[in-house]
N, C-alpha and C positions, 0 to 999 in steps of 0.2 A: 459503395463507390463514393457517395457524398462525404462519408466520414474520412476517406482517404485523401480528399482534396479540400483543404480548408478554404480555398477561394470560392468554391461553388456555393457553399451554404449562405454566405452573405448576399450573393447575387440572387439566389432563390428568395431569400427573405425580403430583399429589396423589391423584387418583382411583385410579391404578394402585398406588400405594405405601402406601395406607392412611391418609394424613393427612387425608382427606376424611371426612365423615359417611356417605357412600354405602357400601352393603354389597352383597355378591353376591346378596342376596335381593331387592333393590329391584325387579328386573325380573320377578320371579315373579308370575304372575297371582293375583289374590285368592283364587280357588277352590282354589289349591294351597298356600296359606300354612299351613293346619292340618297339613300333612304335613312341613313344614320344621322341623328341629330347631333350637332356640335356639343351638346351637353355631355355626351358620354365620353368624349375624348379626355376629360379630366380624370377619369378613373383608371387605376391599374387593372391588369387582368385578374379575374377572380381565381381564388384557390381552386385548382383542379378537383379537389375533393368535393366542393359544392356542386360541380357539374356531375360528378359521379353519383352523389346522393340524389340530386334532382332527377337524373335519368332513371335511377332505380325506383324512386318513389312513383314517378309518372308511369313507368312500366307496370308496376304492381297495381296502381290504381286503374290503369287501363284494363288489365286482365280481370280484376274483380268486377269492374263495370260491365265488361262484355258478358261475363258469366251471369251476373245478377240481373241486368236488364234483359238479356236474352231469355232467361228463365221466366221473367215476368211477362214478356211478350208472348212466349210460347204457351204458358198456362192460361193467360187471359184469352188468347186467341183460339185455343183448342177446347176449352171448357165452356160448354153451352150455357150453363147457369150463370157464368160470369160476364156474358156478353150483354151488359146493360149500358144504357147511355152514359151513366156516371163513370163506369169503368173504361169507356172509350177514351176519356180524358187521361186516365191512369196509363193506359197503353200508349197514348201519344207522348206522355212524359217519359216513359221508358224508352220509346223509340228515339226521341230527341237525345236523351242521355247516351243511348247506345251509339248512335251515329257520331256524337261529339267525340267519344273516346276512340272509336274505330278510326276516325279520320285524323284526330289531333294527337293521340298518344304516340304512335310509331314515329312520326316526323320529329317530335320533341326528343325522343330517346336517341334517334340518330344524331341530332344536332348536339345533344349533350355529350355524345361520344367524341365528336369533333371539336367540342367546346366553342362552337359558333354556328351561325346559320349557313348551311352549305347547299341548300336546295334551290337557290335562285330567287329573284324578285317575284316572279309569277306565283311560285309556291308560297312565298311569304304573304302575298296578298290573299291568296286562296285560304291559307291557314287563318289569317285574321278574320276573313269573311265567315268562315265556319264557326269560329269562336263567338262572333256576334250573332249569327243566325241561330245556333242551337242554344246559346245562353238566353237570348230574348224569347225563343219558343218555350223554353223550360219555365221561365218565370211567369209568362202569361198563361201557360197551361195550369200552373199552380194557382194563379189568380182565378181562372175559370173553375177549378175544383173548389176553391173557397166560396165562390159565388153560388155554386151548386149546393154546397152544404148549408149555406145561408138560406137558400130557397126551400130546402127540405126541412130544416130544423126550426127556423124562426117562423116562416110563413105556415108551415104545417099543411093541414088539409086545404087551406085556401090557396096554396101555391099551385101554379101550373106546372105539372111534371115535365121534366126534360125528356124529349124523345130522341130517338136515334138520329133523326134528321137535324134536330137542333144541336145535338152534340157534334155532328159532322160539320155543321155550319160554323160552330165556334172553333173547331180545330182548323178549318180552312182559313178563318179570319186570323188566327194566331200565326200561321205560317206566312200568310201574305203580309201581315204587319211586320213580322220579324225580317222577312226578305226585303221589304222596303227600306228599313233602317240599315240593313246590311249593304245594300247596293249604293247608298248615298255617298260613302267615301270613294267608291269606284268612279263616280261621276263628278268628283271634285269637291264635295263637302267633306273635308278632312281626308285622310288617307290611312293605309295600313303600312306600318313600319316595324322594324325589329325592336323588341323590348331591350331593356338595358343589359340583361344577361346575354343577349345576342343568340339565344337558342329558341326563342318564340317570337311571334309577331302579333301586333294588336293595333288599336287606333292610335293616332299620333296626338299625344296630349302635351307635347313640348313646344310645338310651333306656336309662336306668339301672336300671329295675326288673328283677328276676331272671327274670321270665317271659320278657321279651324277650331278655335276655342268654343264657338257657339254650338258646334255639333256635339261636343262632349256635354255641354250644359243642357241642351235641349234633349239629347238622348237620355241623359240621366233622369230627366223629368218623366218621360214617357215609358222608360224601361226599368226604372228603379223606384222613383217616388210614387208615381201613380199606382202601380201594382201594390206597393207597400201600404199606402193609405187605404186602398180598396180592401186588402186583406185584413188590416186592423179593424176597419169598419165592420166587415163581415163577422169576424170572430168576436168582436165586442158584443154584438147582439146575439150571437150563438151562445156565448157563455151566460149572458143574461137569461136567455130563453131556457137553457138547461137548468140553471139555478132556480128559476121560478117554477119549472116543472117539478123538480125534486122537492121543493118546499111544499107545493100543493099535495104531492103524494104523501109526504110525512104527516101533514095536517089531516088529510082524509083518513089515513090509516089510524091516527090517534083517535079520531072521532068514532071509528068503527071498532076500536080495540083489537086490531089485527096487526100482525108484524109487518106485512107488506101487501101492496095492492098490485103487484106485478102481474101482467097478463101477456099474452102473445104479442099484442100490439105494442105494449109498453116495452117489451123485450126488443122489438124491432127498433123502437125509438132509441133505446139504450145502445143498440148496435150502430145507429146513425151517429150518435154522440161519440162513440169510440172512434168511428172513421173520421169524424171532425178533429179529434185529438191527434190522430195520425197525420192528417193533412197539415194541421198547425205545426206539429213537430218538424215535418218535412220542409215546410216553408221557412221556419226559423233556421233550419240548417242551410237552406238555400241562401238566405240573406247573410248568414255567417260566412258562407263560402264566397259570395260576390262582393261583400262590403270592402275587403282589402283592395280589390281592383278599383272600386269607386274612389277610395281614399287616394290611391296612387294617381289616378287620372285627375282628381281635383288638385292634388299637390302639383302636378305638372302644369295644369291650367293656371293656377294662382301664383305659384312660385317656381317649383322645379328644382331649386337649389339643393334640397334635402333628399332627393331621390337618388339612391345608389343602385348599381346593377344588382347587388345582393337583395335589396328590398323588392325588386320586381319579381324575384323568384316566388315570393310568398303569394303574390297575386295569382300566378300560374297554378301553384299547388292547391290553394284553397278553392279556386274556381273549378278546377277539374275534379277535386274531391267530391263536389256536389253530385256528380254523376254516379258516385258509389253509394251515397246516403239513401237516395230514393228507393232503389229496389230492395235494400235491406229492410227499411221501415215498412214498406208496403208488403213485402214478402213475408215478414214475421207475422204481421196482422192477418 
């Protein structure tokens, strides 16, 4: 049909490349317009192919996450030998990732089909809240796992072992902490608005008043940088402890003219070190997933001019892909 009408092709090309008066906001329902920042009115509609790709990818990630995290929750909950305090943190991580994709994947697939947010302002706010809640819960659960590995490997026999009660207290703290940061935009410190691609919602990083900006900056300190430095601290000493232990083992074996001094206790220590490596890998993947979102938010707070609707897609994809990494890594191990 397009080939038969030479007038249509230039119009379509103009629409995609910005030479038309159409904008990415044109398809947004009227009740959502008060939430859309003027910054987005300068951009033409996205190529429909990007919406199709995004919807497909989010749908696939959602399905894999449901299956993977569901299996982790089922296995750890039904296998008696796995019901340890440390594994409660693993289950909590899987639970957070599972809920994230159950709640957030279907709405985004629906909106990608319509190429804009069609679920109304309340659902937009709820969607943004869920992203903040489960994202914060995941990173702080990973931080608690790192601290537990530090306690077991670095402090060794002198460490106070974590009990079921302690693990549950840490899990409750994580969720209340995440909930507090999630509710602040609802009560006026920042707000939840549509992303540039208009198919997802998140915190408002484009409003220029310092009340709104301050939330992004303070939030990043407590939900990104503090966990990051805590994890780096924990694993720095974990690696040092493991390296010192292996060096002592080699020196002792050399003195006794034996190939290895491995025993059952040392095998357990080796297993703890392997679990630490798994946790480190998972945490690295988490930061790889959420750093694009941080960069986009900082660009909005500082400048905003270079953020395009297409750029905001990558924040959504990378962040939600995190919910797929964790069950795969822990499940394989």
